[in-house]
C-alpha positions as CSV (number, residue, x, y, z in Angstrom):
1,M,0.0,0.0,0.0
2,K,2.8,2.4,1.0
3,K,4.6,1.4,-2.2
4,N,1.5,2.2,-4.4
5,L,1.0,5.5,-2.6
6,S,4.6,6.4,-3.2
7,I,4.2,5.7,-6.9
8,V,1.0,7.8,-7.1
9,I,2.7,10.7,-5.4
10,A,5.7,10.5,-7.7
11,V,3.5,10.5,-10.8
12,L,1.5,13.5,-9.6
13,A,4.7,15.3,-8.8
14,F,6.2,14.6,-12.3
15,T,2.9,15.6,-14.0
16,S,2.8,18.9,-12.0
17,L,6.5,19.6,-12.9
18,T,5.8,18.9,-16.6
19,F,2.8,21.2,-16.7
20,A,4.8,23.9,-14.9
21,Q,7.6,23.6,-17.5
22,E,5.1,23.8,-20.4
23,D,3.4,26.9,-18.9
24,T,6.8,28.5,-18.4
25,L,7.7,27.6,-22.0
26,S,4.4,29.1,-23.3
27,V,5.0,32.3,-21.5
28,E,8.5,32.6,-22.9
29,V,7.2,32.0,-26.5
30,I,4.5,34.6,-26.0
31,E,7.0,37.1,-24.6
32,E,9.4,36.5,-27.6
33,T,6.5,36.9,-30.1
34,Y,5.4,40.1,-28.4
35,V,8.9,41.5,-28.6
36,E,9.1,40.7,-32.3
37,E,5.8,42.5,-33.0
38,V,7.0,45.6,-31.2
39,I,10.1,45.7,-33.3
40,D,8.0,45.3,-36.5
41,S,5.6,48.0,-35.4
42,N,8.6,50.5,-35.2
43,L,9.0,50.3,-39.0
44,V,7.5,53.2,-40.8
45,E,5.8,52.0,-44.0
46,E,4.0,53.6,-47.0
47,T,6.0,56.8,-47.0
48,F,4.5,57.0,-50.5
49,H,1.7,54.6,-51.5
50,G,3.1,53.8,-54.9
51,T,6.5,53.1,-56.5
52,R,6.2,56.3,-58.4
53,I,5.4,59.9,-57.4
54,I,4.5,61.6,-60.6
55,S,7.2,61.3,-63.3
56,G,9.9,59.9,-61.1
57,H,10.3,57.1,-58.7
58,S,9.4,57.1,-55.0
59,N,11.4,55.3,-52.2
60,E,8.9,52.4,-52.2
61,T,9.5,48.9,-53.6
62,L,7.0,46.1,-54.3
63,R,6.8,43.3,-51.8
64,K,8.3,39.9,-52.7
65,G,6.2,38.1,-55.3
66,V,4.1,41.1,-56.3
67,L,3.7,41.9,-60.0
68,E,2.4,45.3,-61.0
69,F,1.1,46.1,-64.5
70,R,1.2,49.9,-65.2
71,V,-0.4,52.0,-67.9
72,E,0.7,55.7,-68.2
73,H,-0.6,58.3,-70.6
74,R,-0.1,62.0,-71.2
75,F,-2.2,64.1,-73.5
76,G,-1.2,67.3,-75.4
77,D,-0.8,70.9,-74.1
78,I,-3.9,72.2,-72.4
79,A,-3.2,75.8,-73.5
80,G,-0.7,77.7,-75.5
81,T,-0.1,77.6,-79.2
82,N,-0.6,73.8,-79.4
83,G,-3.6,73.6,-77.0
84,G,-6.9,75.3,-76.5
85,I,-10.3,74.5,-77.7
86,Q,-9.2,73.5,-81.2
87,Q,-7.2,70.7,-79.7
88,M,-9.8,69.9,-77.1
89,F,-7.4,71.2,-74.5
90,G,-4.9,68.5,-75.3
91,F,-7.3,65.5,-75.5
92,D,-6.8,65.3,-79.3
93,N,-3.1,64.6,-78.9
94,S,-1.0,62.0,-77.1
95,S,2.4,63.2,-75.9
96,D,3.5,59.8,-74.6
97,I,2.2,56.4,-73.6
98,R,4.0,53.8,-71.5
99,I,3.1,50.2,-70.6
100,A,5.3,48.4,-68.0
101,F,5.6,45.3,-65.9
102,E,7.4,45.5,-62.5
103,Y,8.2,42.8,-60.0
104,G,9.3,42.5,-56.4
105,L,12.2,40.0,-56.1
106,T,12.4,40.6,-52.4
107,D,10.7,43.0,-50.0
108,N,13.6,45.4,-50.6
109,L,14.5,44.7,-54.3
110,M,12.4,45.2,-57.4
111,I,13.0,45.3,-61.1
112,G,10.9,46.6,-64.0
113,I,10.7,46.9,-67.8
114,G,8.6,49.1,-69.9
115,R,8.0,50.4,-73.4
116,S,7.2,54.1,-74.3
117,K,5.9,55.6,-77.5
118,G,8.3,58.5,-77.0
119,T,7.7,62.2,-77.4
120,G,9.8,62.6,-80.6
121,A,11.9,65.3,-78.9
122,P,14.2,63.8,-79.7
123,Y,13.4,60.0,-79.2
124,R,10.6,57.6,-80.1
125,S,10.2,53.9,-79.5
126,L,11.9,53.5,-76.1
127,I,12.5,50.4,-74.0
128,D,13.4,51.1,-70.4
129,G,14.5,49.0,-67.5
130,F,15.4,49.6,-63.9
131,A,16.4,48.0,-60.6
132,K,15.6,49.6,-57.2
133,Y,16.9,48.6,-53.8
134,K,15.7,49.9,-50.4
135,V,19.0,50.4,-48.5
136,I,17.7,51.9,-45.3
137,K,14.2,51.9,-43.8
138,Q,12.7,54.6,-41.7
139,V,12.3,53.3,-38.1
140,R,10.7,54.9,-35.1
141,H,13.4,55.6,-32.5
142,G,15.9,54.7,-35.2
143,S,16.7,55.9,-38.7
144,P,14.8,59.1,-39.4
145,V,14.7,58.5,-43.2
146,S,14.5,55.8,-45.7
147,I,17.1,55.6,-48.5
148,T,16.5,53.8,-51.8
149,A,19.0,53.3,-54.6
150,L,17.8,53.4,-58.2
151,A,19.5,52.5,-61.5
152,T,17.7,52.9,-64.8
153,T,18.5,52.7,-68.5
154,S,16.7,53.4,-71.7
155,F,17.2,52.4,-75.3
156,S,15.6,53.9,-78.4
157,Y,15.0,51.5,-81.3
158,M,13.5,54.2,-83.6
159,K,14.6,54.4,-87.2
160,A,17.7,56.5,-87.4
161,S,17.4,59.9,-89.0
162,T,19.2,60.5,-92.3
163,D,20.1,64.0,-91.1
164,I,23.4,63.5,-89.4
165,S,23.0,66.9,-87.6
166,Q,20.2,65.3,-85.5
167,V,20.7,63.4,-82.3
168,S,18.5,60.7,-83.6
169,A,21.0,59.9,-86.4
170,F,22.7,57.5,-84.0
171,P,26.1,57.0,-85.7
172,K,26.7,54.0,-83.3
173,W,24.1,51.7,-81.6
174,Q,25.5,52.8,-78.2
175,H,24.3,56.3,-79.0
176,R,20.8,55.1,-78.5
177,M,21.3,54.5,-74.8
178,A,21.0,56.7,-71.7
179,Y,21.5,55.9,-68.0
180,C,20.4,57.3,-64.6
181,T,21.4,56.7,-61.0
182,Q,19.5,58.2,-58.0
183,L,19.4,58.2,-54.2
184,N,15.9,58.5,-53.0
185,I,15.9,60.0,-49.5
186,A,12.4,60.1,-48.0
187,R,10.7,60.7,-44.6
188,K,7.2,60.3,-43.4
189,F,6.0,63.0,-41.0
190,G,2.9,61.5,-39.2
191,D,0.0,60.1,-41.2
192,R,-0.6,63.0,-43.6
193,L,2.8,64.3,-44.8
194,S,5.7,62.7,-46.6
195,M,8.7,64.4,-48.3
196,A,11.6,63.2,-50.4
197,V,14.9,64.6,-51.7
198,L,16.1,63.1,-55.0
199,P,19.7,63.7,-56.1
200,T,19.9,62.3,-59.6
201,L,22.6,61.8,-62.2
202,V,21.7,61.3,-65.9
203,H,24.2,60.3,-68.6
204,R,23.4,60.1,-72.3
205,N,25.9,58.6,-74.7
206,Y,25.1,61.0,-77.6
207,V,23.9,64.6,-77.4
208,A,23.8,67.7,-79.6
209,Q,26.7,70.2,-79.7
210,D,24.9,72.7,-77.4
211,D,24.1,70.0,-74.8
212,V,26.1,68.0,-72.2
213,N,26.3,64.2,-71.8
214,T,26.1,64.1,-68.0
215,L,23.6,66.2,-66.0
216,F,23.0,66.5,-62.3
217,S,19.5,67.2,-61.1
218,L,18.1,67.6,-57.6
219,G,14.5,66.6,-57.2
220,G,12.0,67.3,-54.4
221,A,8.6,65.8,-53.8
222,A,5.8,65.8,-51.2
223,R,2.7,63.7,-50.5
224,I,-0.1,65.4,-48.6
225,G,-2.8,62.9,-47.4
226,L,-6.4,64.0,-47.6
227,N,-7.7,60.8,-46.0
228,S,-6.7,57.1,-46.0
229,K,-7.4,56.7,-49.7
230,M,-6.7,60.1,-51.3
231,A,-3.7,62.4,-51.5
232,V,-2.1,65.3,-53.3
233,L,1.4,64.9,-54.8
234,I,3.9,67.5,-55.8
235,E,7.2,66.9,-57.7
236,Y,9.9,69.1,-59.0
237,Y,13.3,68.4,-60.6
238,H,15.9,71.2,-60.9
239,V,18.7,70.6,-63.5
240,F,22.1,72.1,-62.8
241,A,23.7,73.0,-66.1
242,N,25.4,75.8,-67.9
243,D,22.6,77.8,-69.6
244,N,25.0,78.8,-72.4
245,F,25.1,75.1,-73.5
246,R,21.5,74.0,-72.9
247,N,19.4,77.0,-73.7
248,T,19.7,78.3,-77.2
249,V,17.2,80.4,-79.2
250,G,14.2,78.3,-80.0
251,N,15.5,75.3,-78.0
252,E,14.9,76.3,-74.3
253,Y,15.0,73.6,-71.6
254,Y,12.8,73.8,-68.5
255,N,12.7,72.0,-65.2
256,S,10.0,69.4,-64.7
257,L,7.2,70.3,-62.4
258,G,4.1,68.3,-61.7
259,I,1.1,68.2,-59.3
260,A,-1.2,65.1,-59.0
261,F,-4.2,63.7,-57.3
262,E,-3.8,60.1,-56.0
263,W,-6.7,57.7,-55.4
264,I,-6.0,54.3,-53.9
265,T,-8.5,51.5,-54.3
266,F,-8.3,47.7,-53.6
267,G,-5.4,46.4,-55.7
268,H,-5.2,49.7,-57.8
269,N,-3.3,52.9,-57.6
270,F,-4.8,55.6,-59.7
271,T,-3.1,59.0,-60.3
272,V,-4.3,62.0,-62.3
273,N,-1.6,64.6,-62.9
274,L,-0.7,68.0,-64.5
275,T,2.9,68.4,-65.6
276,N,4.9,70.3,-68.2
277,S,7.0,67.2,-69.0
278,K,5.9,65.0,-71.9
279,G,8.1,61.9,-71.5
280,F,8.3,59.1,-68.9
281,G,11.5,58.0,-67.1
282,E,14.3,60.0,-65.6
283,T,16.4,59.8,-68.8
284,Q,13.6,61.6,-70.6
285,F,11.7,64.1,-68.4
286,I,14.8,65.4,-66.6
287,T,16.8,66.0,-69.8
288,N,14.2,66.8,-72.4
289,T,11.5,69.0,-71.0
290,F,10.9,71.9,-73.4
291,E,7.6,73.1,-72.2
292,N,6.9,76.1,-70.0
293,W,4.0,76.2,-67.4
294,M,3.7,80.0,-67.8
295,K,2.9,79.6,-71.5
296,G,0.2,77.0,-70.8
297,Q,2.4,74.2,-72.0
298,F,1.3,71.7,-69.4
299,R,-0.8,68.6,-69.9
300,L,-3.2,66.2,-68.2
301,G,-1.9,62.7,-67.6
302,F,-2.9,59.6,-65.7
303,C,-1.4,56.4,-64.4
304,V,-3.1,53.2,-63.4
305,G,-1.3,50.4,-61.6
306,R,-2.7,47.0,-60.9
307,K,-1.0,44.6,-58.5
308,F,-1.1,40.8,-58.7
309,E,0.2,38.7,-55.8
310,R,0.8,35.0,-55.6
311,E,-1.2,33.3,-52.8
């Protein structure tokens, strides 16, 4: 009897000890999970809601496995000599059209490829590609900004001009190419305001005699949230160049300026914009904007992005 009683007491003691260890283990797991969630919650996300602002890139990248299909369109001048009622305020004309596919390789690295009609000033039939990597993320009680590195290239496959004085004559195939590198430095201030500084370097392999191959531009952008689904976007790129080279009579260059309304729906990002730039991509709108806001040479444009994600 005493032996049986001893066995029962030993079993109960072992069982109690086992449950106590499991409870302790459960608490430790819960505590570790809680700590991880706190760390994740410190990450500042959606500085900008899309991978683009207006003409240029934002600091955002697509999540791993997300494919985005983009359609971008810009009409003709709203006013000025090429606009007005006879041109239906630009709706009769198409300055440029771009269709693109972009993909998130990881949560921090994305790539993309697109095709543009081209503005004809001076290029048409453009293929562009890019890679974008988020180097630093904005973190509460940590990094005050996010930094994203961007590298892009464009190639024109238009028929070469027979006029050798034109840039589009392309004496060599390498002359059809242009490149861009950019550091996108952005910060989100609360729920309604985000800002970005965009130092950008553009190089073109072949330019006119009164132009320069390599140009530095400093961009600035802001997003002002109206509510959780709508926002106003502003973007400006200032090109630093010798005016004696780039601005000749009848061939004046202007800095790119745009303002846009952004509307976010389930799976879509829809943007309507006004800008003086005709072309898409940093190698086009930074270097080849010839239109002046003050002369009514700005146009309506839109962009629709649709995301597809593997389950």
